[in-house]
N, CA, C and O atoms as a DFTB+ gen file, in Angstrom:
748 C
 N C O
     1  1      43.680     -37.488      68.238
     2  2      42.732     -38.505      68.021
     3  2      43.361     -39.940      68.040
     4  3      44.429     -40.097      67.448
     5  1      42.800     -40.946      68.650
     6  2      43.522     -42.211      68.761
     7  2      43.715     -42.874      67.492
     8  3      44.677     -43.633      67.373
     9  1      42.831     -42.660      66.421
    10  2      43.002     -43.287      65.183
    11  2      44.295     -42.871      64.496
    12  3      44.898     -43.656      63.765
    13  1      44.727     -41.601      64.742
    14  2      45.872     -41.045      64.057
    15  2      47.133     -41.630      64.548
    16  3      48.134     -41.524      63.840
    17  1      47.191     -42.226      65.666
    18  2      48.377     -42.764      66.411
    19  2      48.851     -44.084      65.742
    20  3      50.028     -44.441      65.780
    21  1      47.902     -44.763      65.148
    22  2      48.160     -46.126      64.687
    23  2      48.008     -46.260      63.119
    24  3      47.056     -45.796      62.490
    25  1      49.031     -46.928      62.589
    26  2      48.998     -47.135      61.076
    27  2      48.632     -48.563      60.964
    28  3      49.377     -49.461      61.358
    29  1      47.363     -48.784      60.370
    30  2      46.996     -50.249      60.256
    31  2      47.127     -50.529      58.776
    32  3      46.579     -49.882      57.883
    33  1      47.926     -51.578      58.625
    34  2      48.346     -51.894      57.190
    35  2      47.651     -53.185      56.909
    36  3      47.624     -54.113      57.717
    37  1      47.040     -53.209      55.627
    38  2      46.360     -54.387      55.160
    39  2      47.285     -55.240      54.265
    40  3      48.421     -54.881      53.953
    41  1      46.731     -56.357      53.890
    42  2      47.471     -57.232      53.068
    43  2      47.710     -56.624      51.581
    44  3      48.686     -56.876      50.875
    45  1      46.673     -55.812      51.262
    46  2      46.745     -55.147      49.963
    47  2      47.846     -54.132      49.941
    48  3      48.592     -54.042      48.966
    49  1      47.964     -53.361      51.005
    50  2      49.040     -52.277      51.169
    51  2      50.381     -53.022      51.010
    52  3      51.232     -52.624      50.215
    53  1      50.536     -54.016      51.715
    54  2      51.888     -54.740      51.713
    55  2      52.124     -55.300      50.313
    56  3      53.286     -55.314      49.908
    57  1      51.195     -55.741      49.569
    58  2      51.396     -56.305      48.342
    59  2      51.804     -55.188      47.312
    60  3      52.663     -55.359      46.448
    61  1      51.195     -54.193      47.471
    62  2      51.460     -52.919      46.600
    63  2      52.964     -52.454      46.843
    64  3      53.734     -52.229      45.909
    65  1      53.292     -52.338      48.125
    66  2      54.725     -51.948      48.421
    67  2      55.653     -52.912      48.021
    68  3      56.721     -52.496      47.572
    69  1      55.441     -54.245      48.102
    70  2      56.340     -55.198      47.608
    71  2      56.445     -55.168      46.124
    72  3      57.538     -55.303      45.573
    73  1      55.382     -55.003      45.489
    74  2      55.445     -54.855      43.997
    75  2      56.187     -53.628      43.490
    76  3      56.841     -53.653      42.448
    77  1      56.056     -52.494      44.305
    78  2      56.768     -51.260      43.946
    79  2      58.227     -51.455      44.099
    80  3      58.981     -50.927      43.281
    81  1      58.724     -52.214      45.140
    82  2      60.073     -52.411      45.360
    83  2      60.725     -53.294      44.299
    84  3      61.872     -53.082      43.905
    85  1      59.988     -54.253      43.864
    86  2      60.527     -55.257      42.831
    87  2      59.612     -55.164      41.633
    88  3      58.668     -55.952      41.587
    89  1      59.775     -54.332      40.706
    90  2      58.845     -54.154      39.691
    91  2      59.079     -55.443      38.637
    92  3      60.193     -55.928      38.434
    93  1      58.025     -55.846      38.094
    94  2      58.037     -56.874      37.210
    95  2      58.509     -56.357      35.827
    96  3      57.879     -55.439      35.301
    97  1      59.518     -56.866      35.251
    98  2      60.069     -56.386      33.995
    99  2      59.073     -56.739      32.837
   100  3      59.033     -56.046      31.820
   101  1      58.307     -57.782      33.005
   102  2      57.253     -58.073      32.017
   103  2      56.261     -56.930      31.965
   104  3      55.935     -56.409      30.898
   105  1      55.799     -56.560      33.120
   106  2      54.867     -55.354      33.184
   107  2      55.415     -54.207      32.454
   108  3      54.749     -53.656      31.577
   109  1      56.658     -53.798      32.786
   110  2      57.270     -52.679      32.158
   111  2      57.457     -52.785      30.589
   112  3      57.354     -51.804      29.853
   113  1      57.705     -53.904      30.199
   114  2      57.836     -54.190      28.788
   115  2      56.527     -54.019      28.073
   116  3      56.410     -53.364      27.038
   117  1      55.424     -54.726      28.762
   118  2      54.073     -54.574      28.167
   119  2      53.597     -53.243      28.232
   120  3      52.835     -52.907      27.326
   121  1      53.902     -52.343      29.175
   122  2      53.540     -50.978      29.111
   123  2      54.085     -50.230      27.957
   124  3      53.413     -49.482      27.247
   125  1      55.442     -50.498      27.805
   126  2      56.071     -49.917      26.690
   127  2      55.506     -50.288      25.305
   128  3      55.370     -49.459      24.405
   129  1      55.175     -51.642      25.193
   130  2      54.547     -52.126      23.998
   131  2      53.197     -51.581      23.912
   132  3      52.835     -51.293      22.771
   133  1      52.380     -51.376      24.850
   134  2      51.088     -50.853      24.713
   135  2      51.193     -49.311      24.250
   136  3      50.409     -48.833      23.430
   137  1      52.133     -48.652      24.793
   138  2      52.403     -47.180      24.430
   139  2      52.763     -47.074      22.851
   140  3      52.261     -46.237      22.100
   141  1      53.612     -47.953      22.507
   142  2      53.925     -48.014      21.026
   143  2      52.731     -48.376      20.224
   144  3      52.482     -47.743      19.199
   145  1      51.996     -49.328      20.612
   146  2      50.738     -49.684      19.913
   147  2      49.740     -48.558      19.890
   148  3      49.095     -48.320      18.869
   149  1      49.599     -47.850      21.011
   150  2      48.686     -46.590      21.070
   151  2      49.207     -45.610      20.068
   152  3      48.416     -45.033      19.321
   153  1      50.464     -45.397      20.012
   154  2      51.000     -44.423      19.009
   155  2      50.765     -44.816      17.613
   156  3      50.419     -43.982      16.777
   157  1      50.946     -46.112      17.320
   158  2      50.681     -46.633      15.932
   159  2      49.168     -46.509      15.697
   160  3      48.764     -46.166      14.587
   161  1      48.302     -46.781      16.717
   162  2      46.846     -46.644      16.509
   163  2      46.487     -45.170      16.223
   164  3      45.603     -44.898      15.412
   165  1      47.145     -44.258      16.863
   166  2      46.788     -42.829      16.629
   167  2      47.094     -42.485      15.181
   168  3      46.378     -41.735      14.517
   169  1      48.199     -43.072      14.723
   170  2      48.606     -42.634      13.328
   171  2      47.727     -43.382      12.251
   172  3      47.409     -42.799      11.214
   173  1      47.354     -44.625      12.496
   174  2      46.471     -45.347      11.730
   175  2      45.009     -44.625      11.676
   176  3      44.375     -44.445      10.637
   177  1      44.633     -44.284      12.848
   178  2      43.390     -43.599      12.939
   179  2      43.362     -42.297      12.248
   180  3      42.337     -41.969      11.650
   181  1      44.469     -41.469      12.277
   182  2      44.624     -40.220      11.595
   183  2      44.552     -40.506      10.068
   184  3      43.821     -39.832       9.342
   185  1      45.267     -41.443       9.633
   186  2      45.265     -41.790       8.214
   187  2      43.934     -42.241       7.724
   188  3      43.571     -41.878       6.605
   189  1      43.157     -43.015       8.473
   190  2      41.873     -43.383       8.124
   191  2      40.908     -42.132       8.017
   192  3      40.129     -42.020       7.071
   193  1      40.992     -41.236       8.989
   194  2      40.210     -40.032       8.878
   195  2      40.623     -39.194       7.753
   196  3      39.779     -38.489       7.200
   197  1      41.887     -39.204       7.345
   198  2      42.416     -38.352       6.262
   199  2      41.777     -38.870       5.006
   200  3      41.367     -38.070       4.165
   201  1      41.668     -40.194       4.832
   202  2      41.231     -40.774       3.632
   203  2      39.641     -40.352       3.408
   204  3      39.139     -40.047       2.326
   205  1      39.033     -40.403       4.575
   206  2      37.613     -40.064       4.483
   207  2      37.433     -38.596       4.137
   208  3      36.525     -38.259       3.378
   209  1      38.260     -37.723       4.660
   210  2      38.151     -36.305       4.297
   211  2      38.515     -36.026       2.825
   212  3      37.877     -35.204       2.168
   213  1      39.514     -36.699       2.334
   214  2      39.841     -36.517       0.919
   215  2      38.596     -37.036       0.001
   216  3      38.227     -36.415      -0.996
   217  1      37.988     -38.253       0.456
   218  2      36.981     -38.793      -0.337
   219  2      35.695     -37.797      -0.307
   220  3      35.037     -37.615      -1.332
   221  1      35.411     -37.240       0.775
   222  2      34.293     -36.333       0.866
   223  2      34.587     -35.039       0.086
   224  3      33.659     -34.446      -0.464
   225  1      35.845     -34.585       0.022
   226  2      36.217     -33.391      -0.730
   227  2      35.916     -33.666      -2.246
   228  3      35.254     -32.890      -2.936
   229  1      36.460     -34.838      -2.702
   230  2      36.232     -35.120      -4.195
   231  2      34.751     -35.427      -4.507
   232  3      34.253     -35.163      -5.602
   233  1      34.010     -36.050      -3.397
   234  2      32.578     -36.346      -3.711
   235  2      31.871     -34.998      -3.789
   236  3      30.997     -34.842      -4.642
   237  1      32.174     -34.077      -3.003
   238  2      31.551     -32.709      -3.026
   239  2      31.835     -32.019      -4.347
   240  3      30.972     -31.318      -4.876
   241  1      33.145     -32.224      -4.942
   242  2      33.412     -31.645      -6.212
   243  2      32.725     -32.323      -7.329
   244  3      32.446     -31.686      -8.346
   245  1      32.424     -33.629      -7.201
   246  2      31.648     -34.252      -8.115
   247  2      30.228     -33.764      -8.183
   248  3      29.695     -33.512      -9.264
   249  1      29.597     -33.626      -6.993
   250  2      28.257     -33.073      -6.948
   251  2      28.223     -31.647      -7.495
   252  3      27.300     -31.330      -8.244
   253  1      29.093     -30.841      -7.194
   254  2      29.252     -29.461      -7.702
   255  2      29.273     -29.465      -9.282
   256  3      28.493     -28.795      -9.958
   257  1      30.187     -30.240      -9.763
   258  2      30.296     -30.403     -11.179
   259  2      29.024     -30.942     -11.819
   260  3      28.650     -30.462     -12.889
   261  1      28.327     -31.935     -11.209
   262  2      27.079     -32.440     -11.727
   263  2      26.056     -31.390     -11.748
   264  3      25.248     -31.337     -12.675
   265  1      26.043     -30.476     -10.693
   266  2      25.006     -29.446     -10.684
   267  2      25.412     -28.427     -11.820
   268  3      24.519     -27.935     -12.510
   269  1      26.633     -28.122     -12.017
   270  2      26.960     -27.232     -13.132
   271  2      26.573     -27.797     -14.451
   272  3      26.092     -27.091     -15.338
   273  1      26.795     -29.136     -14.582
   274  2      26.412     -29.704     -15.826
   275  2      24.935     -29.746     -16.120
   276  3      24.461     -29.596     -17.246
   277  1      24.192     -29.980     -14.936
   278  2      22.686     -29.841     -14.996
   279  2      22.316     -28.522     -15.538
   280  3      21.563     -28.457     -16.509
   281  1      22.802     -27.454     -14.970
   282  2      22.498     -26.075     -15.375
   283  2      22.849     -25.904     -16.835
   284  3      22.058     -25.355     -17.603
   285  1      24.091     -26.392     -17.255
   286  2      24.455     -26.137     -18.610
   287  2      23.482     -26.940     -19.588
   288  3      23.155     -26.458     -20.672
   289  1      23.052     -28.143     -19.168
   290  2      22.191     -28.823     -20.077
   291  2      20.732     -28.182     -20.157
   292  3      20.023     -28.298     -21.157
   293  1      20.365     -27.516     -19.038
   294  2      19.060     -26.689     -19.133
   295  2      19.189     -25.599     -20.025
   296  3      18.266     -25.375     -20.809
   297  1      20.261     -24.847     -20.019
   298  2      20.595     -23.845     -20.915
   299  2      20.651     -24.229     -22.354
   300  3      20.152     -23.561     -23.260
   301  1      21.321     -25.401     -22.506
   302  2      21.364     -26.054     -23.875
   303  2      20.014     -26.310     -24.394
   304  3      19.708     -25.968     -25.537
   305  1      19.173     -26.911     -23.580
   306  2      17.866     -27.118     -24.083
   307  2      17.057     -25.959     -24.315
   308  3      16.235     -25.992     -25.231
   309  1      17.194     -24.876     -23.556
   310  2      16.492     -23.621     -23.871
   311  2      16.982     -23.049     -25.210
   312  3      16.180     -22.618     -26.038
   313  1      18.251     -23.051     -25.400
   314  2      18.813     -22.443     -26.582
   315  2      18.355     -23.290     -27.829
   316  3      18.075     -22.711     -28.879
   317  1      18.278     -24.669     -27.716
   318  2      17.896     -25.497     -28.780
   319  2      16.447     -25.266     -29.081
   320  3      16.051     -25.267     -30.247
   321  1      15.600     -25.058     -28.011
   322  2      14.202     -24.784     -28.284
   323  2      14.014     -23.408     -29.113
   324  3      13.189     -23.299     -30.020
   325  1      14.847     -22.409     -28.709
   326  2      14.841     -21.211     -29.449
   327  2      15.140     -21.306     -30.787
   328  3      14.518     -20.704     -31.661
   329  1      16.290     -22.212     -31.022
   330  2      16.747     -22.488     -32.379
   331  2      15.601     -23.039     -33.258
   332  3      15.361     -22.577     -34.373
   333  1      14.870     -24.106     -32.665
   334  2      13.907     -24.790     -33.419
   335  2      12.706     -23.751     -33.681
   336  3      12.072     -23.771     -34.736
   337  1      12.463     -22.917     -32.727
   338  2      11.279     -21.934     -32.877
   339  2      11.674     -20.908     -34.042
   340  3      10.857     -20.521     -34.878
   341  1      13.008     -20.513     -34.006
   342  2      13.337     -19.568     -35.024
   343  2      13.387     -20.176     -36.445
   344  3      13.137     -19.493     -37.438
   345  1      13.727     -21.514     -36.509
   346  2      13.626     -22.185     -37.788
   347  2      12.140     -22.278     -38.313
   348  3      11.838     -22.117     -39.495
   349  1      11.260     -22.551     -37.314
   350  2       9.805     -22.657     -37.614
   351  2       9.260     -21.384     -38.086
   352  3       8.519     -21.360     -39.068
   353  1       9.614     -20.220     -37.382
   354  2       9.231     -18.899     -37.840
   355  2       9.798     -18.639     -39.295
   356  3       9.106     -18.096     -40.156
   357  1      10.988     -19.020     -39.501
   358  2      11.554     -18.729     -40.906
   359  2      10.768     -19.419     -41.937
   360  3      10.530     -18.897     -43.027
   361  1      10.336     -20.674     -41.576
   362  2       9.455     -21.556     -42.495
   363  2       8.095     -20.959     -42.643
   364  3       7.597     -20.837     -43.763
   365  1       7.481     -20.589     -41.574
   366  2       6.146     -20.131     -41.583
   367  2       5.894     -18.671     -42.044
   368  3       4.827     -18.349     -42.566
   369  1       6.905     -17.805     -41.834
   370  2       6.689     -16.345     -42.131
   371  2       7.783     -16.011     -43.012
   372  3       8.846     -15.633     -42.519
   373  1       7.623     -16.121     -44.409
   374  2       8.690     -15.837     -45.364
   375  2       9.271     -14.406     -45.227
   376  3      10.415     -14.111     -45.573
   377  1       8.326     -13.500     -44.660
   378  2       8.625     -12.015     -44.701
   379  2       9.787     -11.773     -43.636
   380  3      10.627     -10.893     -43.826
   381  1       9.797     -12.507     -42.622
   382  2      10.848     -12.405     -41.578
   383  2      11.867     -13.491     -41.676
   384  3      12.572     -13.724     -40.694
   385  1      12.004     -14.186     -42.795
   386  2      12.848     -15.445     -42.888
   387  2      14.315     -15.036     -42.639
   388  3      15.021     -15.776     -41.953
   389  1      14.803     -13.908     -43.154
   390  2      16.179     -13.616     -43.017
   391  2      16.550     -13.395     -41.499
   392  3      17.581     -13.845     -41.000
   393  1      15.634     -12.678     -40.837
   394  2      16.020     -12.370     -39.383
   395  2      15.835     -13.642     -38.583
   396  3      16.646     -13.889     -37.690
   397  1      14.823     -14.478     -38.834
   398  2      14.630     -15.697     -38.160
   399  2      15.675     -16.706     -38.406
   400  3      16.016     -17.467     -37.500
   401  1      16.234     -16.759     -39.647
   402  2      17.426     -17.654     -39.950
   403  2      18.554     -17.200     -39.178
   404  3      19.268     -18.039     -38.629
   405  1      18.812     -15.894     -39.067
   406  2      20.042     -15.419     -38.339
   407  2      19.878     -15.793     -36.824
   408  3      20.829     -16.209     -36.163
   409  1      18.613     -15.620     -36.310
   410  2      18.441     -16.004     -34.901
   411  2      18.601     -17.511     -34.745
   412  3      19.134     -17.987     -33.743
   413  1      18.135     -18.255     -35.742
   414  2      18.400     -19.745     -35.558
   415  2      19.783     -20.090     -35.560
   416  3      20.219     -20.918     -34.761
   417  1      20.517     -19.510     -36.409
   418  2      22.031     -19.669     -36.451
   419  2      22.761     -19.305     -35.101
   420  3      23.591     -20.037     -34.561
   421  1      22.343     -18.077     -34.624
   422  2      22.898     -17.758     -33.305
   423  2      22.519     -18.658     -32.134
   424  3      23.307     -18.890     -31.218
   425  1      21.281     -19.159     -32.196
   426  2      20.786     -20.023     -31.071
   427  2      21.466     -21.415     -31.268
   428  3      21.762     -22.098     -30.287
   429  1      21.708     -21.822     -32.528
   430  2      22.355     -23.188     -32.709
   431  2      23.825     -23.086     -32.258
   432  3      24.361     -24.063     -31.735
   433  1      24.487     -21.934     -32.444
   434  2      25.879     -21.827     -32.053
   435  2      25.989     -21.799     -30.510
   436  3      26.914     -22.393     -29.957
   437  1      25.046     -21.108     -29.800
   438  2      25.006     -21.064     -28.427
   439  2      24.761     -22.422     -27.792
   440  3      25.342     -22.825     -26.785
   441  1      23.805     -23.113     -28.511
   442  2      23.468     -24.519     -27.995
   443  2      24.641     -25.420     -28.096
   444  3      24.907     -26.249     -27.226
   445  1      25.367     -25.236     -29.220
   446  2      26.558     -26.122     -29.401
   447  2      27.594     -25.813     -28.392
   448  3      28.240     -26.748     -27.918
   449  1      27.822     -24.586     -28.012
   450  2      28.829     -24.230     -26.874
   451  2      28.326     -24.737     -25.518
   452  3      29.088     -25.283     -24.719
   453  1      26.975     -24.535     -25.271
   454  2      26.482     -24.961     -23.988
   455  2      26.623     -26.542     -23.880
   456  3      26.975     -27.040     -22.811
   457  1      26.367     -27.269     -24.913
   458  2      26.389     -28.700     -24.894
   459  2      27.949     -29.100     -24.594
   460  3      28.211     -29.967     -23.759
   461  1      28.901     -28.458     -25.279
   462  2      30.235     -28.773     -24.982
   463  2      30.594     -28.445     -23.457
   464  3      31.384     -29.139     -22.817
   465  1      29.996     -27.418     -22.976
   466  2      30.352     -26.902     -21.625
   467  2      29.733     -27.999     -20.671
   468  3      30.396     -28.416     -19.722
   469  1      28.494     -28.450     -20.919
   470  2      27.859     -29.373     -20.191
   471  2      28.548     -30.793     -20.150
   472  3      28.636     -31.469     -19.126
   473  1      28.995     -31.136     -21.306
   474  2      29.672     -32.500     -21.445
   475  2      31.054     -32.291     -20.649
   476  3      31.499     -33.245     -20.011
   477  1      31.693     -31.155     -20.670
   478  2      32.919     -31.061     -19.891
   479  2      32.596     -31.151     -18.343
   480  3      33.293     -31.808     -17.571
   481  1      31.545     -30.475     -17.983
   482  2      31.196     -30.635     -16.476
   483  2      30.854     -32.013     -16.117
   484  3      31.164     -32.448     -15.008
   485  1      30.194     -32.777     -17.036
   486  2      29.895     -34.190     -16.805
   487  2      31.183     -34.990     -16.569
   488  3      31.334     -35.760     -15.621
   489  1      32.185     -34.715     -17.609
   490  2      33.436     -35.496     -17.325
   491  2      34.064     -35.216     -16.132
   492  3      34.511     -36.133     -15.443
   493  1      34.171     -33.844     -15.740
   494  2      34.811     -33.451     -14.458
   495  2      34.165     -34.107     -13.313
   496  3      34.869     -34.583     -12.422
   497  1      32.794     -34.175     -13.259
   498  2      32.077     -34.810     -12.241
   499  2      32.419     -36.302     -12.115
   500  3      32.613     -36.821     -11.016
   501  1      32.490     -37.016     -13.347
   502  2      32.807     -38.338     -13.292
   503  2      34.304     -38.554     -12.746
   504  3      34.578     -39.478     -11.980
   505  1      35.205     -37.666     -13.186
   506  2      36.586     -37.792     -12.697
   507  2      36.769     -37.618     -11.184
   508  3      37.538     -38.323     -10.530
   509  1      35.993     -36.608     -10.651
   510  2      35.999     -36.316      -9.219
   511  2      35.405     -37.419      -8.368
   512  3      35.851     -37.682      -7.251
   513  1      34.316     -38.104      -8.962
   514  2      33.730     -39.208      -8.331
   515  2      34.709     -40.422      -8.276
   516  3      34.793     -41.142      -7.282
   517  1      35.450     -40.601      -9.421
   518  2      36.337     -41.716      -9.444
   519  2      37.593     -41.468      -8.424
   520  3      38.110     -42.389      -7.791
   521  1      38.000     -40.151      -8.351
   522  2      39.062     -39.757      -7.447
   523  2      38.548     -39.987      -5.935
   524  3      39.297     -40.329      -5.020
   525  1      37.197     -39.757      -5.804
   526  2      36.709     -39.937      -4.390
   527  2      36.760     -41.386      -3.981
   528  3      37.061     -41.719      -2.835
   529  1      36.446     -42.283      -4.983
   530  2      36.488     -43.705      -4.686
   531  2      37.994     -44.189      -4.523
   532  3      38.281     -45.084      -3.728
   533  1      38.885     -43.592      -5.268
   534  2      40.230     -43.995      -4.979
   535  2      40.798     -43.540      -3.713
   536  3      41.638     -44.192      -3.092
   537  1      40.310     -42.364      -3.322
   538  2      40.738     -41.720      -2.041
   539  2      40.182     -42.621      -0.799
   540  3      40.852     -42.751       0.225
   541  1      39.034     -43.171      -0.950
   542  2      38.484     -43.916       0.047
   543  2      38.880     -45.331       0.177
   544  3      38.624     -45.969       1.198
   545  1      39.545     -45.873      -0.909
   546  2      39.899     -47.321      -0.984
   547  2      40.693     -47.776       0.133
   548  3      40.476     -48.907       0.568
   549  1      41.666     -46.984       0.705
   550  2      42.483     -47.593       1.815
   551  2      41.700     -47.556       3.146
   552  3      42.162     -48.140       4.126
   553  1      40.575     -46.915       3.209
   554  2      39.939     -46.654       4.524
   555  2      39.421     -47.979       5.229
   556  3      39.473     -48.076       6.455
   557  1      38.926     -48.988       4.438
   558  2      38.451     -50.182       5.033
   559  2      39.652     -50.936       5.692
   560  3      39.587     -51.423       6.820
   561  1      40.693     -50.985       4.932
   562  2      41.877     -51.734       5.439
   563  2      42.477     -51.003       6.751
   564  3      42.925     -51.639       7.705
   565  1      42.437     -49.726       6.692
   566  2      42.845     -48.893       7.822
   567  2      42.006     -49.110       8.992
   568  3      42.533     -49.284      10.091
   569  1      40.726     -49.115       8.844
   570  2      39.679     -49.536       9.939
   571  2      40.059     -50.906      10.557
   572  3      40.242     -51.011      11.770
   573  1      40.172     -51.908       9.746
   574  2      40.495     -53.243      10.076
   575  2      41.802     -53.264      10.833
   576  3      41.916     -53.921      11.868
   577  1      42.835     -52.514      10.299
   578  2      44.098     -52.531      11.005
   579  2      43.975     -51.888      12.392
   580  3      44.530     -52.411      13.357
   581  1      43.285     -50.809      12.502
   582  2      43.011     -50.146      13.759
   583  2      42.345     -51.078      14.730
   584  3      42.675     -51.061      15.916
   585  1      41.385     -51.919      14.259
   586  2      40.798     -52.868      15.155
   587  2      41.775     -53.852      15.707
   588  3      41.792     -54.114      16.910
   589  1      42.627     -54.429      14.804
   590  2      43.655     -55.306      15.277
   591  2      44.615     -54.643      16.309
   592  3      45.013     -55.295      17.274
   593  1      44.967     -53.423      16.122
   594  2      45.760     -52.768      17.079
   595  2      45.160     -52.581      18.398
   596  3      45.814     -52.727      19.431
   597  1      43.827     -52.235      18.374
   598  2      43.070     -52.149      19.567
   599  2      43.028     -53.521      20.357
   600  3      43.205     -53.538      21.575
   601  1      42.801     -54.601      19.667
   602  2      42.812     -55.902      20.219
   603  2      44.106     -56.262      20.847
   604  3      44.180     -56.905      21.894
   605  1      45.221     -55.785      20.108
   606  2      46.514     -56.115      20.726
   607  2      46.789     -55.444      21.998
   608  3      47.401     -56.041      22.884
   609  1      46.323     -54.079      22.167
   610  2      46.415     -53.370      23.351
   611  2      45.626     -54.028      24.410
   612  3      46.060     -54.158      25.554
   613  1      44.365     -54.480      23.996
   614  2      43.604     -55.098      25.105
   615  2      44.253     -56.488      25.563
   616  3      44.233     -56.811      26.751
   617  1      44.783     -57.236      24.657
   618  2      45.488     -58.592      25.011
   619  2      46.663     -58.249      25.938
   620  3      46.874     -58.935      26.938
   621  1      47.431     -57.192      25.618
   622  2      48.595     -56.875      26.376
   623  2      48.076     -56.405      27.784
   624  3      48.723     -56.790      28.759
   625  1      47.097     -55.700      27.965
   626  2      46.503     -55.275      29.237
   627  2      46.051     -56.621      29.993
   628  3      46.328     -56.749      31.186
   629  1      45.380     -57.588      29.323
   630  2      45.030     -58.821      29.981
   631  2      46.265     -59.553      30.439
   632  3      46.262     -60.176      31.501
   633  1      47.309     -59.489      29.662
   634  2      48.592     -60.203      29.863
   635  2      49.118     -59.709      31.304
   636  3      49.554     -60.516      32.124
   637  1      49.051     -58.430      31.534
   638  2      49.635     -57.872      32.719
   639  2      48.727     -58.267      33.927
   640  3      49.246     -58.532      35.011
   641  1      47.449     -58.305      33.758
   642  2      46.548     -58.604      34.830
   643  2      46.667     -60.074      35.228
   644  3      46.803     -60.408      36.405
   645  1      46.612     -60.960      34.197
   646  2      46.613     -62.399      34.503
   647  2      47.904     -63.031      34.612
   648  3      47.955     -64.163      35.093
   649  1      49.038     -62.403      34.197
   650  2      50.394     -63.002      34.121
   651  2      50.480     -64.175      33.276
   652  3      51.319     -65.038      33.531
   653  1      49.631     -64.296      32.221
   654  2      49.620     -65.349      31.241
   655  2      50.456     -64.818      30.028
   656  3      50.026     -63.962      29.254
   657  1      51.586     -65.355      29.940
   658  2      52.527     -64.902      28.904
   659  2      52.102     -65.204      27.506
   660  3      52.445     -64.464      26.585
   661  1      51.354     -66.284      27.311
   662  2      50.880     -66.719      26.003
   663  2      49.941     -65.592      25.434
   664  3      49.809     -65.475      24.216
   665  1      49.353     -64.842      26.232
   666  2      48.423     -63.759      25.719
   667  2      49.231     -62.725      25.064
   668  3      48.730     -62.042      24.171
   669  1      50.528     -62.550      25.469
   670  2      51.450     -61.586      24.865
   671  2      51.716     -61.936      23.451
   672  3      51.922     -61.058      22.614
   673  1      51.717     -63.270      23.149
   674  2      52.019     -63.720      21.756
   675  2      50.722     -63.332      20.920
   676  3      50.810     -62.894      19.773
   677  1      49.620     -63.506      21.519
   678  2      48.327     -63.095      20.828
   679  2      48.369     -61.598      20.532
   680  3      48.015     -61.163      19.436
   681  1      48.812     -60.803      21.532
   682  2      48.951     -59.320      21.293
   683  2      49.878     -58.994      20.250
   684  3      49.590     -58.168      19.384
   685  1      51.019     -59.622      20.286
   686  2      52.088     -59.404      19.210
   687  2      51.599     -59.848      17.865
   688  3      51.960     -59.199      16.883
   689  1      50.824     -60.875      17.721
   690  2      50.289     -61.411      16.461
   691  2      49.256     -60.315      15.970
   692  3      49.332     -59.874      14.823
   693  1      48.340     -59.907      16.815
   694  2      47.368     -59.009      16.473
   695  2      47.972     -57.608      16.002
   696  3      47.492     -57.020      15.033
   697  1      49.032     -57.110      16.722
   698  2      49.694     -55.922      16.368
   699  2      50.379     -56.149      15.068
   700  3      50.341     -55.237      14.242
   701  1      51.010     -57.272      14.781
   702  2      51.638     -57.537      13.488
   703  2      50.604     -57.384      12.339
   704  3      50.804     -56.724      11.320
   705  1      49.544     -58.034      12.614
   706  2      48.448     -57.971      11.477
   707  2      47.927     -56.513      11.265
   708  3      47.618     -56.096      10.149
   709  1      47.852     -55.809      12.335
   710  2      47.366     -54.472      12.197
   711  2      48.394     -53.544      11.452
   712  3      48.037     -52.753      10.579
   713  1      49.646     -53.693      11.846
   714  2      50.675     -52.946      11.122
   715  2      50.816     -53.439       9.688
   716  3      51.080     -52.627       8.802
   717  1      50.659     -54.679       9.431
   718  2      50.698     -55.145       7.992
   719  2      49.578     -54.689       7.201
   720  3      49.777     -54.314       6.045
   721  1      48.311     -54.682       7.753
   722  2      47.260     -54.153       7.060
   723  2      47.293     -52.625       6.749
   724  3      46.807     -52.091       5.752
   725  1      47.989     -51.978       7.835
   726  2      48.227     -50.537       7.577
   727  2      49.084     -50.163       6.347
   728  3      48.847     -49.199       5.621
   729  1      50.130     -51.051       6.189
   730  2      51.041     -50.898       5.108
   731  2      50.376     -51.295       3.830
   732  3      50.563     -50.613       2.823
   733  1      49.577     -52.403       3.805
   734  2      48.972     -52.880       2.597
   735  2      47.894     -51.788       2.121
   736  3      47.648     -51.602       0.929
   737  1      47.341     -51.157       3.055
   738  2      46.407     -50.037       2.735
   739  2      46.918     -49.052       1.841
   740  3      46.131     -48.426       1.131
   741  1      48.140     -48.844       1.793
   742  2      48.802     -47.727       1.068
   743  2      49.508     -48.283      -0.171
   744  3      49.999     -47.485      -0.970
   745  1      49.588     -49.562      -0.375
   746  2      50.310     -50.092      -1.519
   747  2      49.356     -50.143      -2.647
   748  3      49.721     -50.560      -3.746
C-alpha cells in the first residue's frame, strides 16, 4: 500500500522525540516528589481508616455493654417487685409470714446483685464510649492532612504541565502542612 511507504511526522511527534532525548530534570524530580507524596498519602489514609475502625469497635462494645446493662436493670426491677410483693404478703397474711419473709430476703439479695451487675455494665459502656471518642480523635487531623497531601500532588502535576516553578513551592508547602498535621494527629 502506498501509505505504508511514507512516514509522515508531525510537529507533535518531533516534540515528543526531542523531549525523550533531553529529559527535563525538573519533571523527573517532580515525578519522584509526587511518588513520595502518594506513598505518604497512602499511609495517612490507612491510619485514618484505622482510627475509624478502632472507634467503631469501641462504640459497638459500648452499645453491647449498654444492652447488657439494660437487661440487668430489667431483671433488677423484676426482683425488686417480687421483693415488695413478698413483703406485702408477709404483712397481709400472717400465716405465711415466715415463708414470705424468706422470699423477700431472697429477692432483695438477688436484686442487690443484679443492681451491682447493671452498674458494672453501665461503667463498662461509658468506658468503651470514652475509648471510642479517644480512638477517633486523630481522624479529623488525618483527613485534613490527606487533603493537603492531595493538593500537593495536584500542584506538582500542574507544575510539570505549566513549567511554573513557583507552583512547586506551593506543592512543597502543602506537603509540609500535610505531614505536620499527620504527626500532630498522633501527639
